[in-house]
Steps between C-alpha positions, in 0.01 A plus 500: 500500500204618294250752627147434383162665535268735319804665348621176342819316586852642501841484660568720807724737299205568266276630781431872480271759651286654226158586358281393209166600353222254570148582383584871483648522852856491632592183687833515682695241693787255505526248219691376198662774292312389188158604631571858603495754220556798733768542766295739716138577584550850353599355160199271510260781594639712216426210264141490628465869409647436155304181448265664251798564273684177577338174393447264793592149380260353759203696362426226246481236778765268352486261798251215484346267757505752786865599459594850618673734256788707633707754304873430479803672353573202274341419165206470438445744790290268717511173689209274587501374858337158478548372857194310632320505164579142399675639190843628397675658200541856370120551500401233757373305200655159569323263740721384785610139465426243764792451743458126437637554148834600650560217749689278256702756302798640687568765235145642498444863601173572674379860435543723808156656453350152539664416833273499802678560827 
């Protein structure tokens, strides 16, 4: 079973409680382990204090088309959340395909960020 939402999609064993920096503030919650750079709110708040020294990978606004940048512990240090933008990809730069394109190909993989539930 996959869990899906603002945090992306992941298996149940990949769900963790954690925090990330989003637009200079700590955002904490339950989600996929790949989106949380900090295990605790205290670690995240310390990062906010050190932010002047530490480069924020989201500062350059790498996400396009209304995607939301979120810091992660994995390279390149951020993830774009593209849900409900009509786009997908590392920087929300690829336009979502029409679901009609996938009705005849059994092996096709429709991007999760493009699914409307």
